N, C-alpha and C positions, 0 to 999 in steps of 0.2 A: 412549408414542407420542402421547398427547393434547397434551402440552406442545409437542412437536416440530411437530405439525400446526397448532396455534394460532399458534405463532411463524411458521411458513411462510406461513400465511394472512395474518397481520398485515403481513408484508413485502410481499406482493403487493398487498394493499389500500392500503398506504401510497403506492405509486406513483400510484394513481388519486385519492387524497385529499390527503394532505399535500404530495405533489409538485405537484398542481394548485394548491393554496393558495400554495405558494412561487412559482409562476409569476405569480400576481397580485401578490404582495408585491414581486417584482423588476420588475414592469412589462414582461413579455415582449411584444414587438410584432413581428409578422412583417414589417412594413413598414420596420423599421430596417435600415440598411446593415450588412453584416458584413465583418470584416477580409479574408476570402478574396477579396472583390471590390474593396474600397477599397485594400488593401495588397498585392495579388497580386504575387508575385515568382517563381513557378514552382518554388520550392525548399521553403519552409516555409509560405508563404501560398498555399494551393492548394486549390480546392474539391473535395470528395470526396462521394460518396453517403452519406446518413445511416446506412444499415445498415453501411457499411464503417467510418465514423467511430465508431459505437457499439462495434463489435467491437475496433477498435484501442484505444479508451479502456478497454474491459474488460480487455484484455491489458496495457495500460500500468499500470493500477492493481492488477491481481490478482497476477500473478507466483505465487510459492509461498506468499504470505501466507495466503490463505483456506484453503489446504490444510494446510501445516505448522503455522502458528500456531493454527488452529482445533483441529487434532488434539492439540497439546500443551496448549492452553488447556482442552480438555475434561476434563483431569485435575482441574480444580477442581470438576467435577460439573455437573449441569443448570443451575446458575446461569450457566454460559457461554451457554446458550440465551438467557437474559434479556439479557445484555450484548450479544450479537450483534444481537438484534432491536431493542431500544430504542436501542442505540448506532447501529445501521445506519440506522434511520428518522430519528431526531431529531438525531443528531450527524453521522455520516459522510456520509449522502446529502445532508443540508442543507449541510454543509461543502463537498462537491464541487460541488453545484449553484450555490450563491451565489458561490463563488470563481470557478467557470467563467463564470458570467454577467458578473461584474465584469470579467474579462479580455475577454470577448466585446464588452463595451460600451466597452472601452478599447484597441481596435486589437490585441487578442491579446497584450497586454503580459505579460511574465514575472511570476511571483509576487512577487519582491523589489520590482519597480517598482510593482506594485499596492499592496503593503503600505506602501511609502514614501509613496504618495499619501495614505493614510489614517492612518498611524501616525507619519509624520514622516521626515525625511531621515536622522536617526541610526539609526532602526530599519531604514531601507532599506539603509544601509551594512552594518549587521550581517547583515541577511538575505541580502545578496548573497554574502558570504563563507560564511555558515552553509549556505545552500541549495546552493552549489557543493560544499562539503565533504560534505553529505549525499548529493548525487547521485553523487559519486565513491565514497562508502561503499556506496551501493546497487549501483553498477556492479561494485565489488569483490565484494560478497556474491553477486550474480547472475552473476558470471563464475566464481567459484571453485566454487560448489555444482554447477552442471550439469557443469563440467569434472571434478569428482571422481566424479560419477555415471557419466559416460561412461568415464573412465579406469579405473574399477574393473571394467569389463566388457571391456576390451581389453588385449592384450599386444603390445608392440612389441619388436623386437630391442634388446638392451642395447648401449649405446655407452660403452665404457670410458673414452674420452677426454673425455667430458662429464660434469660433476657439478653437480647442482643442490641441494646440501646435503640437506635432508629432503624435497625435491620429486622425485617419480619422473619418469622420462623420459616416460612416458605422460601424466601430468598436465601436464607442461610443454608437450608438443606439442598437447594438446587446448586448453590456455589460448591458445596461439598462434593456433589455428584460430578459436576464439571471438573473439579480439581482432581478427582480420582481418574477421570478420563485423561486429563492433561498429563498426569503422572505416567500413566501407561503409554501414551503416545510419545512422550518425551524419552522414556527409558527403553522401550522395546525396539528391536530392529525395525528399520523404516518400512519393511515390506509387510509387517504383521498387522498394523492398524492403519497407518497413513496410506500405505500402498493398496490396501483393500477397500477402504471406505471413501477416500478422497475422490477417486474417479466418479463415484456415484453423486457426491455433492457437486462436483464440477459439472456433470451433466445437468443437475438440477438448476445450477446457476445459469447455464446456457438456455435451458428450456424456459426459465422465467423471462430472460431477456427476449427470446424469440416470440413468446406469447405477447409481450408488450409491443414488440415490433410489428407483429401481425395486426394488432389493434390500431396502431398508428397508420399503417399503410392502407388498410382496407376499411377503416371507419374514420377517415380523415374529415368527413362532414361533421362528425360529433366531436372529434378531437383535433382541432386545428393547431399546428405547430407554428409559432411566430417566426418571421423571417428576420435575418440579420440585415438591417438597413443602416445601422450606425453602431458606434462603440459606446453608446450611452449606458451609464450605470443605472439600472432600473430597480435596484434594491430599495426597500422602504426608507432606509436612512443612509443615502449615499455619502453624506458628510462623515458619518461615523465609520462606514464600511466602504472605503475606496477600492476600486477594482485592483489597483496595485497598492498593497500586496495581498489584500484579503481574499480575493477570488482565487489567487494562486495557492493559498493554503487551505481554503475551503474544499476545493476540488484538487486533491493530491492524487490519490489512487484514481486512475483514469487519465491522468496527464503525466505526472512524474511523482515518484515517491521513493525516498531513500530507503524505506523499509524493504523494498524489493531487492536491493543489492545485498541485503543480509540473508535473503532466502535463496538466492541463486547458487551459492556454494553447496547447499544441500543437494540440489538437483545436479550440479556438476559432478558430484560424487556418485551419481546413479546413471549417468548417460553412457552410452556404449559407442558413440561416434561423434567426433567434432562437427560433422555435417548436420547433426540434430540441433545445433545451437540456434539457428534462425527460427525454427518452428517453436522451440521450447522457450527461449528467452525473448526474442523480438515478437514472435507470434502470440505468446501469452499476454504480453503487454498490449498489443494491438487489440486482442479479444477483449481485454479489460476496458480499453478506451471505447470500444463499440458498446459494451454494456453501460458504461457511464453516459455515453451520448444518448442512448435509448431512454435511460431513466431521467436525464435532464429534459428530454423532449416531452415525456409523459407528464413530468412535473408542471411544465408550462401549459400543456394542452388540456390536462384533466381539469384544471381550475379556470379554464377559459382565458388564459394569458398570464403574463408575468405579474400583473397587479393582483390577480386572483390567487396566484401562488404565494405572494407575499402576505396576503390576508390570511391564508391558510396556515402559514408558518407562525404568524402571530396568534391565531386562534388556538393552535395546538402546542403552543409554547416551544416551538422549534423541535418537536419530537418527530424526527424523520421516520421512526418505527411506526408511529401512529398513522402518519400520512401514507406510508407504503401499505399499511393494512387497509386503509380506506380506499385507496386506488384499486387494489387487487380484489377486495370484497365487492366493490361496486361493479367492476368491469368483468370479473371472472366467476363470480358465484362463490358460495361458501366452501365447496369442496376444493376447488383450485386455490382459493385464498388460504385455506388451511395448509395446503402443500407448499405454498409460497412462504408461509410463516416458518414451516419446518426448514425450507431451503435457506431462509435468512438466518435462522439460528445456526444451521450447519455452516454457512459462510463465515459467521463470526467465530465459531468454535474452531474451525479449521485454519484460521489465521492465528488464533491464540496458542494452540498447541505447538505449531511450528515455530512460533516466536520463542517459546521456552526451549524447544529443541535446539534452535539456533543459538540461544544464550548459553546452553550447555556446551555446545561445540566451541563457541568463542572462548569461554572460560577454560575449557580443556586445552585449546590451542595456546592460550595465554600462559598456562602453567605447565604445559607438556604432560598432561594427565591422560594416559591411554584410556580408551573408552570401550574396549572389549569386555572389561569387567563390569558386571551389573552393579556391584557395590560402589565402584568409583563413579559410575554414572549417577547413582543415587546421591552420593556424597556431594557432587557438583550441583545437582538439581534442587535439593531441599531448600537451601538459602534463597534460591530464585523464586520458588513458590511462596515462601514466607514473605518475601519482599512484596510480591504482588498482592497478597491478602492484606498486608498492612496498608498499602496504597488504597485498596478498595474501601476499607473500613475507616480510614483516616481522612480521605479527601473527597469532596463532592465531584460527581462525574464531569461537570462542565470544566472544572479546573484541570482534571486529568486530561481531558480531550484537548484543551487549549495548548497545554504544554507538549502533549504528544504531537499535535499538528505542526508546531514550530520545530520541535526536535526532528521530526520526520523529514521536513524539507531541508533542514540544516545538514542532515546526514546525506541527502541528495547532493547538496552543494559540495561537500567534502569528496564524495564519490566522483562527481563530475570533474573536479580538479585533479583527482587521481587519474582518471581516464585521460585528461589532457596531457599530463606528464608522461603517461604510458605511450600515447600517440607520438609525442615529441621525441621520446627516446627511441621509438621504433621507426622514426622518420616517416610517419604517416600524416595525413592531412589533419592538422591540429584544430582547425576551425570547427570540426565535428564536435569536439568537446568543449573548446574554450567559449564559444558563443552561448550555448546553454548554461555553462558555468557562470558566466558574467550575469546573465539574466537572473538565475536563481540566487546568486550571491546578493544581488541588489534587492530581490524580493525579500529574502530573509533578513537582510540588514535593515531595510526600511520598516519591516514588521516590528523589529525591536523598538523602534522609536514611535511607531504609530499605534500598535495594538494596545487596547485598554488593559490587557493582562500584563503588559510590560511598562514602558515609559508613558504611553498614551499622550504624546505631545499634540497639542491643539494647533500649533504652528506647523502646518503640513509642508510648507516650503523648506523650512529648516530641517524637518524630519527627513524629507527626500534628499536634501543636500548631505546630511550626515550619513544616510544610507549609501550615497554615491562615494563619499570619502572612504567609508569602511570597505566598500567593494574594491576601490582602487588599491587600498592597502593590501587586501588579500591577493589581488591579482599580481601585484608587484612581488609579494613574498613567494608566490608559487612560481613566477617567472624566474626569480633568483634561484629557487630550489631546482627547477628544471635545468637551468644553465649550469649549475654547479654539479648536477648529477648525483 
């Protein structure tokens, strides 16, 4: 319990200390004009109240990540607490804050355009394609998972004349309903659906976390949280899943996630004052880290320790959704458990629709397509939805998730190097960006050589060495770019 409480306190304190420091580093000034006023279009550039923008940002970046990822990442042991806390404060929240501020100061430009400005036109071209691909992957992940959760709890009349190979009729129909919702949320002005429903789901996410926190604090005799006494890897198969890099990709949302930087420009277009940046960008990430910390703790405590959690993961085939359902139904009763299920579905859906909206904005920025016209918004969006549906039906979920996890952290790496160059050019403390950039570059580089989904090298010494070489190459290239300007 002490480790958990110290980490929780550190996250809260960081908002008032390191977050405040980052405000000074980035030169936040309330008198500066903001895109919602200078670029107003009534669709994407639209001023919203700060509390609403905060909750929308929280739902944009959270999704299922700080719940499912943290629960599975807790299998590595209390070292997960350390990664969530330090990663959240010095990497994830900094990454979200500075990337969001850069967008805010550049007319709410999408992430690829920002990266192109600081890392060059070649990187911009790559990032345009890479970001759109990642957004479609995210859309596919967060369309399929809530659809499966809902479909498993309903039964529709069988239709003998329709066959969807290995996809049930129930799943297909739920996918269609979610797709219709995604279409509306992507195409309509941001205040029509996202601005109205997201705050409700944001509150649901926080209520879920607070309910679990109450259980941990006031029923500690039944749910004991393990203490951090070493950096031991306690996962069932530590040889196959080393802490570096596997923990760093298992728990992304909650520590650092490149997906967040793609979402921040949407909120930068709705803010009414630069002073809102700390609460909306840094604060939302800290809130997500707290949610992840709570779910990691209940994962270990509910099954009587890390070993029990690993046994549960094996028993339920790694289904985090099933494990969350068991935790909530056991500790909270059927009514609250049903509400939690609704909240989980909402968390997933509200990351998927903004992924598609973000992809639309990236493509529109890429080709200079104005987005006031409903027809042009539809023209950009249809291929994105088609791509996501193809991925869902063509690939198994585990494959989609594995590539999404690596792409997500790779995007964080590119964003961190962009932040580093930005700080260098502005003559600000570069260490803020370069240290997290080096760490995450090494994580993603070593993942390439270690992960079974990629090279899967058994010689770990060589794999780590190659990861270090690749990290050095990237660092030198960015240094050259920064010096060249």
